[in-house]
N, C-alpha and C positions, 0 to 999 in steps of 0.2 A: 504494500500500500504506500502511495506517495502522499505526503502532507503538503498543505498549502505553502508553508514557509520553507519547506525543503531543507531544514537544518541550517538556515542562514546564520544562526549565531554560533554554530559549532566550529571550534578552532582547535587544531592539534599542533602542538609544538614538537616537531620531531627531535629537536635537540634535548628535550627533557624525557622523551619516551625511552623506557628501559626494555621494551619488548615483552613485558610480562604476560600480555594477552588478556588481562582482566576486562578491558573494554569490549573485546570480541566475545567474551563469555557472558557478560551481563547485558549486552545490547539486545533488546527484544526484537529488533528488526534487521539484524546483520549489517549494520552500517560499516563496521570496521573489518579489516583483514590484517593479518600479520605477515609481512613480507620482509625477508632478510633481517629478522629479529627486530622489526620496527612496526608500529601500528600505522595503518593508512586509512583514510576515509575513502572507502571503496564505493559506498552507495549513499551519498549525501541526501538524495531525494527520499530515502526511507526514514531519515531521522525525524522523530517526533518531538525532539528536545525534552525528553523526560528527565535527563540528568543522571541516569544510572551510570553512564560511562565516567562522568566527572567525579561522582561520589566514590567510585571504585578505582580511580587511577592513583596508585601510590605516589608516583613522582609529581603529580599535578600537571601532566602534559596536556590535559583536555580542559577546555573551557566551553561552557554552553549556558545559555539563559534557559534554565529548566522551568517547566510549568506551562509554557505556551502550548506545546504539542499535546501534553496530557489534558489540558483544558479543552482543546479542540476534540480530542478523542472522547472525553466525558460527554460533551455536548452531542457529538455524533451518536454515542451510545444511548443517550437519553431519547434522542429522536427515534432510535430503533428499539426503544423500550428495553434496553439492556440495563443491568443492575448498577453499572458504574464503570470506572476506569479499567478495572481488571478484565471485564468482559470486552471492552471496546479496544484496548490497546495492549493488553497482556503485560503491562509494566508493574502492576500492583502487587 
């Protein structure tokens, strides 16, 4: 699924990345890939800006304005009569 803002606030500093892979593990929409022991933003359009990557990045290499994408997913879920964010975006 692609989101309206397409991860516009998502920033990855490769100089800080230690290649641990936590971002790839926690991202509910496979935004990141690990290539040559460094994270890459592989699918920016899938980013819903939930902030899971930022919160789980030990060296602080990822910045994102979290909340915007989750709010959009919650609203979409309400329109579809889903129970909430976990049903709409799988980040909960």
